[in-house]
N, C-alpha and C positions, 0 to 999 in steps of 0.2 A: 570844518566850516567856520569861517571867521565872522566878525561882527557885520561884515558887508555882504553876508550870504554868498561867500565865495568858498568853494571846496578847494582845499589845499592838498597837494600831493608833494611830499618832501622826499628828496633823493640825495644821497651823499655820493660823491664821486671823488676819485683822486685827481688832483690837478697839479701836475708838476709845475714848479715855479718858472722854469726857464723855457717854457714852450710857447710858440707863437699862438696867436688867437685864430679863430676860424668860425665857421658856421656849423650848426648842428646837423647831423645826418639822420634822416628818418630810419635808416636801416638799423639804428641802435635801439629802437623802440621794440621791445619784445613783450609778448603777453605771457601771463602765467597759465601755462597749459597743464599744470599738475592738478587743476581743479576739475570737478565733475564735467563730463563732456558736454552736458546740456548747458553748462554755464561757461565753458571754456571760450566760447566765441564772444563773450562780453568783455570789454576793456575795463576791468575793475582796477587793475594795478598797472601803473605806468612806470617803467624803469628807464631813465634817460642816462645814457653813458656818453660822455663827451670825449672825443679823440683829441687830446692835447690842445684844447681850444679854450679861449677865454669866454667866461660866461656872459660877459657884457655884450658880446656880439651875437648871441643866440637869438634867432628869430623865433620867438616863442609863438607868435601868432600862426606862423606856418605849421609849426608842430601841432598845436592844439586843433587847428582847423582840420588838418589831415586825420588826426586821431578821432575827432568827433564824427567826421564824415565816415570814416571806416566803422565806427561803432554803430552809426545809424544803418549802414549797409548790412551789418551782421546781426542786428537786433531782430528777434523773432517778430513775425507779423502780428501775433497776438499782443505783444507789448506795444507795438506801434499804434495798434487800434485803441488800446486802452489809454494811450496818452496822445491821441491825435489832436486834442484841443490845447496841448501845452504850447506856450508861447515860444517862438523860435527867434533867435537873434537875426537881424537883418544885416549885421556887419560883423567884422572880426571881433572875436571875444577879447575883452581886455585881460591883460596878464599882469598879475602882481608879482614882482620879483623881490626876493630877499637874498642878499649875499652875505653870509657870515664867514669871515676869514679867521682862521686860527693861526696862532703864531707857529712858525716853523720850529722844529725840534727833532726829538728822536722819532716822533710819530710822523707819518706822511701828512703832507698838507692836504686839507680837505676844504671843500666848499659846499656849504649847505644851500641847496637851491630849493626854494618853495614855489612851486608852480601852481597857480590858482586856477581852478576850473569854475565855470559858472554855477549858478544855483543848481542843486541836485534835482530840481524839478525838470531840468532839461533831460536828465537821464532817469528812466523809470525806476521806481523803488524796487521792482522785481530784479532789475539789474544790480542794484546795490545790495539787495538782501535776497539771496537765492532761495530762501525758505518759502518764498511766495506768501509771506505774511507781513503784516504791518510791523514796523519797528525801525526806528532811526538808527543811524550810525554816524556819530559825530566825531569820532576820533580820527586822527591823522596818521597816515603811514609814515614811518620814519626809517631811516637807514643809517647805520653806523659803520665806520671803517675801523677794523681792528688793526693791531700793530703790524701784522704781516700783510695788510692790504686786502683782506677778504671783505666782501660786502655782506653785512648781516642786516637783513631787513626786519623790522619790528612793527607789529600791528597789535593794537588792543583787541582782545578777543570779543567778538560780538556775542549776544545772547543766542544760545543754540536752541532751536525749536525742533520739534518732531514733525516729520512729514507723514504722508499717508502710509508709507511702507515702513514706518518705524526706522527711518534713516535720518541721520543728522546731516543737515546741510553743511558742507565743508568746502570752502572755496578759496582758501588761502594756502600759499605754498608751505612746504614742510619746514621751512626755516623761520616761520613767523608764528610759532605756536606757543601757547602758555605764557604769553605776556613777557617773554624775555628773549633776547637775541640768542640764537643757537648756531654755531658754526656748522656748516654742512657743505661739503664740496662735491656733492653728488646730486645736484639738481638735474632732474630729467626733463628735458624739453621734448615733448612728443606731439606728433600730429596724428589726427584720426585717420585710420585706414578703413577698410571695408568691413561691414557687418559688426561693427563695434570692437574689432580686434585691432590694436595698434601694433602692427608688425606682421610678419609673414614668414613662410618657411624659407630656409636658407637657399633652397634650390630654385626659388622663384625670383623674378625681377621685382624690385620695389616699385610700387605705384603710389607716388606721392600725390594724395588728393587734398591735403590740407595746405595751410600757409605757414611757412617757417621763415621768420625774418632773420634768424641768426645763422641759419645753415644754407649756404648757396648750393645750387645744383652741382652734383659731382658725378662723374661717369662711374658706372658700376663696374667693379673689378671682380674677376672670378674668385671663387672660394679658395682660400689659401690655408693649408694646414698649419703653416708656421705661425700664423697670426691667431691661432685658436685661443691661446691663453694671454694674448697681448692686450693690455688695457687700451681702451679706445683713444686714439689721438684726435682731439676735437678740432675740426677745422672751423675757423671763424674769420669773417672778413675784417673784423676790427682788431686793432693792436692790443686793446685792453679786453681780456677775457673776463666776462662777468662771472660765469660759473662753468663747471664742467658740463658739457651738453651731451646727453645721451639720447639721440633722436633717431627714430626710424627713417628720417629723411636722409641720414648719412649712410650710404651703402656700405661703407667700411665697417661702421659699428654693427650694422645688421648682419653682415656676412661673418664677422668675427664673433658674434654673440657675446659681446662684452659690455656689461652695464658699467655705470660709473662706480667708483669706489665709495662705499658708504663709510661714514665716520661714526664711531661709538659715541652715543650720547650719555649723559651723566644722570639723567633723571628718568624715573619710571613714567612721569607725566608726558614725556616726549613720546613714549610708545603709545600712550592713549591718543595723543594728538595725531600720530601717524594714521591710525585707523579712522579717526574723525575726518581727516583730510581725504582718505581714499574710500569712504563709505560707498560711493556709487559703483565701485569696481569690486571684482573678486579680490580678496586679500587673504593672506594667511600669516600665521604666527607660529614659528618653529621654536620649541623649547626643549632643552634637555633638563628633565626635572630632578633626576637622581632621588627617586622616591616621591611619588605624587601624592600619596594619601595624606601625609602630614602638611601638604601645601595646597590641598584642594580648596580651602577657603580663599586663599590668595588668588588662585586661578579663577574661581567663580567671580571674585571682585573684578579681575581684569576683563573677563568675558562680559560681565554685566555693564561695564563702562565702555569698553572699546568695541565690543560686538564684532570681532573679526569673522570673516566668512568661515575660516577653518583654523582650528588650533591643532597643531601636530606636535605630539610629545613623544620623546624617546626616553629610555631608561625610566619607565614608569615604576618598575619594581613591583608590579602587581602580579598576582597569581590567580588561578581559577577560583580560589575560595573568596576572593574579593568580589562582592556583588556589584552589578552595575549601579545600583542605587547609591552606593558610596561614592561613585565617581560622577554621577549625573550632574549636568549643568542645565539650568533652565533655558529652554528654547534651543537646545543643541541635541543632536543625535550622536550617539556614541558608537564608534567602531574600534575594536581593540584586538590586540594579539599579545598574549602573555607568554612569558618564558615558563615552561612547565618543569624543566629539569632541575634548576637550581635558582638561588636568589639572584635578583638583579634583572637587567635587560627589560625587554618588552616595549611596545609602542602602541599608540592609539591615535585616533583622529576624532575630534569634535567637529561636526558640521552643522551649520544652521538648519533647523528643521524646516524652514521655509524654502530651502534649496532642494532641488531634485537630485538626490544622491542615492547611490546604491553600492553595496559591496561587490567588488569584482571577484568572481569565482573563476580563476584561471589556474590550470594545473602547474604551469611553469612559474607564474608569479607567486602562487601559494606555496610552492615547494621551498621558497626562500624563508627560513625561520626568522621570527621577530620582524615581520613586515606586514603591513596592512595596505590594501589597495581599494580605492573607491572610484566611482565614475560620477561626473557632474554633468548634467544636461542643462544647457541654457536654451534660449529661444532658437538660436541658429547653430550652436556648437555643442560638442561633447568633449569633455576633458578627462584625462586619466591622472589621478593624484595618488601617489604612493608615499609611504613613510617607512623608512628602514633604519634599524639599529644594527650596526656592525661592531662587534666587540673588538677591543684592541688585540686580543689573542686569537683572532679568527684564523681558521685553517684555510689551506689552499682550496679545499672543496667549497667552502662558503664563498670565497672570493670568486670562484668560477660561477657559482650560482648568481652572484650579484651581477657579473658581466652578462650572463645569459638573460637576466631580468631586464637589463638595459636594452639588449638586442631585441628581445621579444616585445618589450613595450614599444619599441620603434615601429614594429610591424602591425600593431593593433590598430583598429579602425577608430581613431580619435582625432579630433581637430588639433589638439595640443596635449602635451604630456609633461607632467611635472613630477619629479622624484625628489624627495627631501629626506633628511634624517641626519643622524650622527654616524659618520662613516669612519671616523678615527684614522684619517690619513694625514698625520702631522708631517710626513716627509715630502708631501707634495706642495710645491709653491705654485699656487693658482694664478699668480700674476705673471710668472715667467714660463710656467709649464714644465719646470724641472722637477725631477723626482728620482727615486731610487729605481734600480733595474726591476725590482719586483712589482712595481706598479706601471711599468711601461705598457703592458697589455691593456690595463684598465683605461689609461689615457688614450691609447690608440683607438680603442672601441668608441670612446666618447667622441673622438675626432672623426672617426669613420662614419658614425651614425648621427653626426651633427647635433650632439648634445652640448649645451653650454652651461658652465657653472657660474652662478651669479653672485656668490658671496666672496668678497675679497678681503674683508676685515677679519682679524683674528677673533675667534669666538671662545677660546679657552686659552688663557695665557697669551703666548705668541703664536699659537697654532690655529689654523682655520679647520675646525673639525665638523661643525654643523653646516651642511651644504644644501644648496638648492640647485637642482639640475632642471633645465628646461629644453624643450624641443618644439619647434614650430610656433613659438611665441617669444616675446621679449618682455621684461618687466617694466612697469612704470617707475618703480622705485624699490630699492632694497636697502634696508637699514639694519644696523646692529646696535642693540641697546644693552642696558645693564643686565647683570645676572638675575635670574628668577629666584627670589627668596634665597635659600642657602645653597643653591646649585652653583657649581663653579663654571658653568657654561653661560654665555651671554645669549640673550634672545635675539632672534632674527625675524624681521618683519618684511613682507614682500607684498607688493600690489601688482596685480595683473591687469593688462589692458583689455579686460573682458567684462562686459556688463552682465550681471546675474539676472536670471529670471526667477522671480519669487512665486511660490504657490500659496494661494490663500489657504490657511489651515481649515480643514474640514471639521466642523463640530459634530463629532459622532455621539449619538445618543442611543439609549436602549430603554425599552419598557420593561418593568419588573413589578412583581407584586411585593408589597412590603410585609413579608412574612416575619421579619424581625420584631415588628410591633403588632403582630396579629393578635386578635382576641379569640383564642381557641375555644373558650367556654361559650362565647357567643356563636361561634361557628357550629359547635355541636348542638346548641339549642335551636338554631335556625334549621339545621338539617332534620332534627327530630320533629319540629313543628311544621315543616313544609308538607304540602299536599302531594303524596306519592301514590294515590289511588290509581290514577291513570297509568302510572309507570308499572305497577305490579299486575294490573289487569291486561296490559298490552302483551300480545304474542308476536309482534313484529320486532325484530332486532333493531332495525333502523329507527323506528319510532321510539323504542326504549332508550337508545343511545342519545337521541335528540332531547328527550325529556330529561335525562340524567344530566347532560351538560348544561341545559338551560337553568335548572334549579341550582346546581352546584356552583356555576359561575355567578349567579345572583347572590348566593350566600357568601362566596369569597369576596365579591365586591363590597359587601357590608363590613367584613372583618379584616380584610387585607386588600385595600384598594391598590389599583395600578398606579405606579409613579414613573416618572421619567428622570433619568440621571445622565450626566455627561460622562462619557468614557474618557478618562485621562490617558494621556500618552504614557507608554511604559518608560520612556526616557525622560519624563518630566520630573524635575525637582520640585517637590511640594514646598511652598513657602506660605506660612500662615498670613492672614490678612493684615495683622498689625505690623508684621515685618515687611510686607509688601509696601505698605504706606511709608514706612521709615526709609526703605531703600529708594523709593520714588523721590522723596523729599531730598535725601542726600545726593542723589544723582543730579537733581535739578540744581542744588546748591553748588555742586562741583563745577558744572558747566556754565553756571551763571557768574560765579565769583572766582572760579579757578582756585578754590580752597582745597588744598591737597589733604587736609585733615579729614575731609569727608571720605576719602578713600580708605583711610584707616578705620573709620567708623563702619564703613560698609563691610570690611573684612571681619570686624568684631561681630557684626550682625550675622554673617554667614557662619561664624563659629557658634553663635548662639543657636542658630537653626540646626546645625549639626548635632549639638548637644541635646536639643529638644527632641530630635528624631531618636537619639539613643535612649533617652528616658522613656519615650513613648513605647519603644520596643521592649524595654524591661517591664513596664507595667502590663503590656499585652501578654507577655509570658507568665507573669504572676497570676493574672486573671485566668489564663488557660489552665494553670496548675491547680487552681482552686475548684475546678469543675470535676464532676464525676468522670466525664469522658476526656480526661486530660491528654491522653495519647492522641486521640483523633484531633483535638484542638491544636496540639503542638505540630502534628503533621500538616495541618492546614496552614499554620504560621510558617512552617519550614518551606512548604511548596510555594507560598506567596512570595517569600523572600528569595527563594531559588529561581523563581520564574523571571526575576529581574535580570538574571545572568543570561537569559535566552531572549533573543529578539523574536518574540512571538507575533509581532504585528506583521501584517502583509501590506506594506506601503504601496507597492506597485507590482505588476506582473508584465513580463516581456511577452508580447504577442505580435507576430508578423513584423519583427524587427522594430517595434515601437512599444513604449512603456504605457501601460494603462493604469490610471490612478483612481478612476471612479469606482467606488465600492460595489455598486450594483453591477457594473460591467465585469468586474473581477469575479463576482459571485456567479454570473452567467457563464464565464469562461471555465471556471472550476466545475460547474455543473456539467458542461459538455465534455470536459476531460474525464470526469468520474463516471459518466453514464456509459453503460455497456449496451451497444446497439445490436448485439448478437440475438438473432431471432430464435425462439424456441421451436422445436420440432414436435410433431404430433404422431410419432411412430412408436410411442411407448407401449401400446397395446400388445404388439408382437413380442416385447421383451418381458412381459409379465409371466413369470414362472413361479408358481407358489412353491416355496421351499419347506413348508411346514403345514401340519394339519391344524395347528393352533392359530388363533387370530386375536387381534385386539380391535375393538370397534369404537370405544368411547373412553373418555376420561371423566371420572366423577369429581365434583367440586363440593366442598363443605366449608362452612364458616371457620372451622378449626384450621383447615389447610390455608385458607386465605389469611387468617390472623397470624399464622406462623411466618408467612412470607412478608406481610406488611410490617411486622415487628422488626424484621431484619433489614428493612429498607434503610439505605443511607440517606440522611437528611441533606437535601441539596435544593438550591433554588432553580437548578436547571430543569428544563421541561421539554417535552416533545412538541409536535405540531399542534396538539390539542390545547396547549397552554397551561396544563395543570401539573404541578410538581409533586414530589413525594410527600410534602408536608400534609397535604389533604388526607392521604391514605394512612399516614402514620398517626396523625393527631385528630383525625375526624371523628373518632369514637367508633363504637360497635355498629352503629347504623350504617356506616360506610361499607362494612364487610357484608352486610345483608344485601345492600344494593349491588355490590360486585358479584355476589353469588347469583343474583337474578340475571345479570348481563352474561356472565360466563356460561351459565346453564343454557340460556337461549342461543348463544353462539355455537356451543357444541352440538345441541340437539338439531339445530337447523343446518349444521355443516357449513357455516359461512363465517367469514372473518369480517368484522365491521370495516367499511370503507374509510371511516374516519381515522382508523388506526393504521392505515396502509401508507400514510405519508410520513417520511422520516426526514429529519434535519441531518445535514452532513456538515461537519466542521473540518476544514482542512487543517491537518496537523503536520507541521514541518518535520522532515526527517534529517536531511543533511544536504550540503551542496549549495547551489545558487538559490537564494530565496525568491528570485524573480522567475524561476522556472517552475511551472505547475507540476512537472513530473517529480519534483522533489517533495511533494506533499502526499500524504496518505489520508483517505477519508475516514472520519470517525462518525458512525451513524448514531443518532439519538432518536430512539423510538418513544412513543408515549409510555408513561409509567404504568398506566393501567394495563396496557398490552404486555408489559414485561412481567406483571404479577401473574397473569393467566399463563404465559409461556413458562414461567418457573414451575408452576404446578404440573404442567404437561411434561416438562423435561425431567421432573423427579420420578415420574411413573413410567414413561416410555422406555428409558434405558434398562429398567428392571426386566421388562418383557424381552428386550433384545438380548440382554446378557443371559437370561434364563434359557432362551431358545438357542443360545450360542451363535447368534448371527454376527456379533462383533468379534473379529479375530483377536486372539490372545496377543498378537504382536502390536496391537493398537494401544497406545498409552495416553492418548490425548483426550481431554475433556470428559473423563469418566471418573467415577468415584473410586478412591483408593489407588488411582493411577496418576502419574505425574512425570515430569522430566527426570526426577531422581530414580523412579522405578525403571524408566527406559534406559538410563545410563547404567543402572545396576545389572539389568539383564544383558546389556551389550558387553560391558567389561567383564562380567562373570564368565560369559562365553569366550571372550578373547583370551583371558588369562588361562582358562581351562584348556583351550586348544593349544595355546603356546606352550603350556607346561607339558603337553604330550608330544611336542616336537613338530607340530603342523605349522605351515605358513598360513597366514590369515589375510585374505584380501577383502576389503570393504568397499562397496560401491555406494556413492552418495548421489541420489537422484533428486532433482528439483522440478516441480511443476509450476509453469508460469501462471500467475494470477489464479491460483487454484480455486479460491473461494468465489471469485468474481465470474468464473467461467462455467459454473455448474448449470447444466440445462434443466429447467424446471420440470419439463415433461418426463425426461429420463429419470429424474429423482422421484417423481410420483410413481413411476413404474417400478422402481426399486423398492419403495415402501410397500407397494401392493404385493410384491413377491415375498416380502418378509411377514406377510399376514396382517397388514394394516388394512382394515375395511371401513366402509362407510358406517356412521357419519364422520369418523375421525379422518379417513382418507380424503373425503370431500373438504373437510375443514383445512387440511394441509394444502390442498389444491387452491382453495380460496386464499389461504395465508400467503402463498407464493405469487399469485397472479394479480395483475393490475396494481402493482405497487408503484409509488412515485417517490422521488427524492427532491429535496430543496436544499441548496447550499446556503448556509447561514454564516455570514461574516459580520460579527457584531450585530447591528440592527438591520443590515442589508440582506435581503433575501433574493435568491435567483428565481427564475421561472421554474415551474414544476416540470420534471423530466421523468418519463417512464423508465422502469427498471425491468428488463426483459429476461435477464439471466443472473445467476449467482445467488448464493445464500446471503441473507441480510446480515452483514457484519454489524454488531452492536446489539442485535436482538439475542434473546436467551436461547432460542431454538436453532439459531444459525450453525453453531459448531456441531451440535448433535446431528443435524441433517447432513452436514458435510461428511461426518464419519460414516453415515449410512451410504453416501454416494461413493466414497473412495474405498470402502471396506474390502471389496473383492479384488483389489489390485494385488493383494498378497497371494492370490491363487496363481499368479504368474511365476512364482518361484517354488521349485520343488527341490533343487539342489542347495540353494542358498537359504539362509535363515533371515527373514525380513523383520525389521523393527520400524514401527511407525509412531510418530507423534504428530497427529493431524496430517498435514501434507508433507512433512519431513520424513523421507524414506531412506533407509540404509539397509543394505543386504550384505550378510557375512558369508564368505566362502572359505572353507579350510581344505587344504590339500598338501600332499607331500611334494618335494621338489621334482620327483620323477613323474608326477602326474600333471605336469604343466600343460601339455598339449590337450589332454582330455578336458581339463578344467576350463581352458580357454574356449573350447567348443560349447561346453555347457553354459558358460556365462554369456556367450554371444547369443545362444538360443533364447535364454531367458530375457536378455535385453530386447530382442526382437518381439517377444511376447508383451513386454511392457509398452513398447512403442505401438503395437497393434491395439492394446487395451486403451491407451490414451486416444488413439484415433477413433476407436469405436465409441467412446464416451465423450468425445469432443473436448479433450483436454490436450495441452501442448507441453512437451518437455522443454525445459530451459537448459539446453545442452551446454551453454556457456558456464553454468553453475554446477554441472555434473562433473564428477571426478572419481578417482579410485585411490585408495591408500593401502599399503601392504605392511603388515607387521611381520618381522622376521627376516625380510630381505628388502632393504631400502633401494636396491638397484633394480629390482624386478619391474619389468614393464611389459604387459601383455598386449599392448596396442589394441585396446578394445574400442569399438565404435558403436554409436547409437544414432539412428537416423542419418547415417552417412558421415557423421562427425566424430572425430577422435576424442575419447575421454581423456581429460588432463590427469597427469600423475601428480598426486598430492603428497607432501611431506608433513604438512601441518594443517589441521582442520579445526574450524570452530563449529561445534555441533551442540545445539540447544544450550548456548551460553557457556560451553566448556571447551577450552582450547587444549589440544593434546597433539603429540607428534607421533611419527611412525616407530619411535623407539620407546613408546609408552612413558614418555616423560611429561610431567605436568609443571615443569619449572616456569615455562612461559605463562601458563595460566595463573600461577601463584604471583608472578610479577605483575600481571595485569590486575589481579585482585588487590594486591597491596597498594599499587599506584592509585587505583580508583578510590580505595578506602582512605588513603592519606588525603586525597583531594576533598572527599566528603567530610572528613574530620576537620580539615582546615576551614571549610565553610561553616560547619556546626559551631566550632569554637569561636569563630569570628563574628557570626551573626546571631548566635544565641548567647545571652549574657548571664543566664542563671545556670548554676552547676547541675541542678536537678533536671533542667530542660536539656542540657547537653547529654547527660547520662541516658535519659529516655530516648533521645533521638539517635544516640550511638547504638542502643540496643535495637532500635527499629530499622535504622537505615544502613548502618555499617556492619554490625556483627553478622547479620544474615548473609551479607556478601562474602565474608570471610569463611562462613560455614557451609557454603554451597557444595553439595556432594562431598560431605565430610568423610564418607567411607572410602573415598579414593586417596585420601591423604595418609592412609595407613602405611602404604609402601613407598612414600616419598622420602627424600633425604631429610636428615636432621636440619641441614642448612635451610631448606625451604620451610620447614615448620617453625624455625626460629624467625624467619622473615615474616611469617604471618603473626607470630607472637609480638614482634616489635611494633606492629601497628597499634595494638591495645596498650602496650607499654608507653608508647609516645602519647596516646590520648590521656592516660592516667597522669603522666608528667605535666601535661598542659592543664589538667584540672586541679591537681593537688600541688604541683610544683615538685622540684627535685628534692625530696626529703631523703637524706642518706641513711637515716636511722631505720626506716621501714624497708622491709624486703618487698619484692614484687608481689608475692602472695598476700602480704599484709596490706599493701596499698589496694589490691583488688578487693579484699574483704572490706576495707574502709568505704569503698564506693559501692559495695553490694554486687560486685562482678566476680565471675569465675575466670581463672586463666583459660585461654583458648584451648589449650590441650585438654583441660578438664571438661570444657564444654563439648569438645569433639568426642571424648570418651562417653559422656552421657548420651549425646545424640546418637552415636553409633549403637549403643546398647538399646536405646529406645527403638531405633530402626530395626534392629535384629528382633526385638520383641514383636513389632508389628508384622514382620514377615512370618515369624513362627505362628502367630495367632490370626493370620490371614487378614490383617488390617491394612496391609499394603500388598498390592498385587505384584506377583512375579511369576514368570513362566518357568523359572528354574526350580528344580526339585531337590536341590542340594541343601537348602536350609529347611529343616523340618525336625520335629521331635523324634528322638531315638526310642526304639521299643525297649522298655525296661525288662530285664530278665526276671523270670518268675522266682528265682532263688534270692534276688537282692532287690527288694522293692524300696527299702527305707531311704536310701540316698540316690536312687536312680530315677525318681519322678521328675518330669519336666526337663530332662537333659536333652540337649541338642545333638543331632547326628554329627559325629566327628568326621571331618573331611581331612584326608591326608594326601600328600603329593611329594614326589621326590624332587620336584623342582622348587627351588627357593622362591622363584617368581610367584607361584601360586600360593605357597605357604605363607607368604607375607601379605597376601591379599585379604580383603575384608572377610570373606567366607570362612577361610581356615582360621584366621586370627581371632575372630570374635565367637566362633563356635567354642573355642577353648576358654575364652574369657567368660562366656555365658555359663559354661559348666562349672566355673569356679565361684559363681555367685551363690549366696546362701539359698537354700531350697525354698525358704519362705518367700523370697523375692521371685524366684523362677516360677512358682506356682500361682502367682497372681494372674488374673484374667481381665483385669480392668486397667485400661491405659492410664487414667489419672492416678490410680493407686500405685501403679508401677513407677510412674514419673516421680512421685513423692518419695517412694522407697529408694529409688536410685539416688536421688539428691541427698537423702540422709546417709546412705551407705558410702557414697563417694566423699563425704565430708570427713570420714575417718582415714587417717594416714595409714594405719595398719592394713585396712582393707585395700587401699590403693597399692600398697607394696605387694600384697598377695596377688592382685590382678597383674601387676607388672611382672612378677616372677613366672606367672603362667603364660606370659606372652612369648611366642617363639622368636620374634625378631627383636625383642627387648627394646622396642622403640618407645614404649610408654615409660619404662624406667629411665631411659636416657633423658627423655624430656623432663621428667620430674626432677632428676638430679641436676639438670642444667638450669631450670627456671626457678627452683626453690631459693636460689641464692639472690 
């Protein structure tokens, strides 16, 4: 605006010297349509191109009148109303002309035309400033002509303000950013299509609904494969082409799917300007990071300033040990896929958390390694976005998977599909479509399924490796910028012609009692001084419960008041307040003054935040190590940091082909999904057959029993539906135990279970698969703590009665004292090895019951308890315990409606597993020929036979399978035949064609049974490989996220070493190679902790850290396990491990000797039973005669520290495996 209140618009054009003059043509006036669509209709920038005409003959009045008339026609009604009182000119607007002629020379001749517009009051300020806020704009638009004739327009950047959706107003074209001219020959002139998408599928006819002044109508041509990779030939009615025009108005451009060629910019600020310009649209940034962790601060800076909708990164070089907290970016949700086999590779996607995004769980897409796929839902459209990393040395199999992914993505139900990534195709020329013969299939698939590749500028050297493929849409703009930090790949930015729909973040809150600052002395005093007379004199259980909760809650409110806190997002990067203020000021400074030094300071601040998080983690570990319960505190820290690697949040659920985001609705849907509507039957009376003359009528409660249970309670803020956590019962003092004694005694004597305890909270726990599918979650029941205390006392006494009366079958190893997965495996493999050493074939059936715990009929269970001698009032108490129960799904602070539970034992309560054992116990009676083994509902049956008995054994097995099916039908359970199968030891080709319920049992060669993987040749190599792989991942996470060596060693002992020692007795007969593979895990951990010290041996390094070599640990554990079996501290149905009878003539050295087991088969002689019976007998008699487990453990530790003792044990070994390991690993 000049001194006469005239707005000047300056445009430079090339004016050849020897051309005739003429008049200006209005068709040369084009609008900047790269601006946000709501502002694209406003004539903000006018570009006048003269076709070989003299400027003196231009009728400026005609031009300006037409432009202003069009501007008024296209101005929104709201703006017209706001300025209806503005004065309007009654005659043609005066024009002020300035003609600046430059001398001719090497540069083209130019003429600077300054066209003056009337006062800006004629055009509303909203039109001039799309931020809809007050603010002047007094600078002039300028245009300069470069040496090669390109028009580079320049505009001073206005002050950027924030809109309501945290978007920056951006309304200038991409070549007028950051206060300097930037050459760009890929200006995209676009017209709006339907529903906010500028473009359409290749198979449809274009419907041009906008106005394009540059592109005349042209007849649509059919799709031609030969033009797939051809750059667009831009038609224009003028002889002077202002820019390369990539417009959906041009049918040829649309059908050929070819955007304009982007030119590499030289400044990172240009990349920031790109996203500032395209803020109203979905946009993405593609980066090849080549190790992201050391560039994460720079990436956070870029995301903080540019705020792209999506950041897609390849070659992250991340691995599972890297927690999400190390990669999180504020206001972004993270989706990642790491390479697990070796270093390098990997890809991830950052998506704005205000967008509706979900990970796509598809078997074909997920089968492609190093790829991540998400879906984006806008108001009217759904998009598929994928990121792929293809290594340069990819195999043909991987290339076929990539092709299949493109084909399959084309068939999915999405409005548009975009696939990005580093594909490493340097031999493909994307401008001409030429390639080597090995890539012909890939290009033909792209052509056949109408995929277009949008990046034409080299992204690494002279090769175009980082690519963006699109289908059913075309881009607004694609630009290639400088390399990201130290990466050798350039960044690629792309804007899509799709409007995003943002979700308002839901502020999730939760109520909790502040137990951390609770005054426990005050609580104990209040409980002691409260009036409990009415409570102790009351004989009604309901009244006593109400009085108890009334007084206790009043006392808790005084010492631990209820507070409200905001639940932070798991993907949220925490930034302290002082840093947030600094970042806000620097961001404002950058966008106001275009000071690029602010960007550097922002990166420094993010580095400081990263270091602050690291120091905070170190201090947290040191505080945990100073406490008495340091192991529990470290486990808490470990779980807290490990949780960040799992997306535990439930952002939405897919229901009836629509996504549900409301937490209350999600909770109700889960409640309906978890609820079991199976009605209970009332025919249990006819099934009650008393199996014993003895009975149990009641359970006695004492303060001593209650105190033992409360002292072992785990301190947790979690609570059941009654709202009281374990803090009260653990720190409430001795008066609490007396109050509980009154309640428990009233409940048992009345034979009723309090209604207030019958409501359980259910927490959905994610298992695997699609997180939007409710079937991929399992329910975790949380019952009141006071109820669990009472159940624990009952569960300690009831099994003693059942085991004494021998109601529990010996084949059951689940949820009973001295029984475990290890004892179940021992009985099973001891039987298998023994039968195989005798030359028998061994066939094992694996049977699975569908939802066994949830399908237990309550009335049938009560009948079975009655048949085992459980009488009233205890039987009535169990009936009340199971009936009229309700469940409420809890997701953060959102609760579902209460739903009744009509069947199933309560998972999460203490008595649930024991009641299930009672219910399923007599299934073992179906097998008379086979030997059954049970762990809860996991059933396997062992059959042995000679090869010539094949036909007889098939009939026997079929008969017993029919009995099992009949038993399940009688007790209203269902067999999951899809998970049932058989495995044969001794003849891998044997197939008996067994059926159950009319379906064929599958023939298995490898099985995973109770966490143990083994094959039909009794090989555990695959199990050991799984153990070492998982252990290496855990060690990587521990060493990366725990910074103190003492913390690392403790967590290694707690989390990693038990995994390597699972079923150690089975490793006796494994190969030396497998044992060394296990040992290498600990060796690697020690190297990471101490460093590679060549002076110390492996045993010395272990001693320095207070660790035993794993072979030593296995030796001790197996000797301890052998001791437990001999002294009946571990249950086994086998009679082969027992004390030998000492002869009367030699008593001195024959006491406590184990029965020696011999076999002609080397298979059984190398098994645990034979091997350790000999090792046991070589122990000193003083150790063998010990009858206390703690004393025996201490004695074994002292004995094994002697090298001579170890050598004596090694020479006593038949297989010499111990001596071989000692000789190998001592070096």
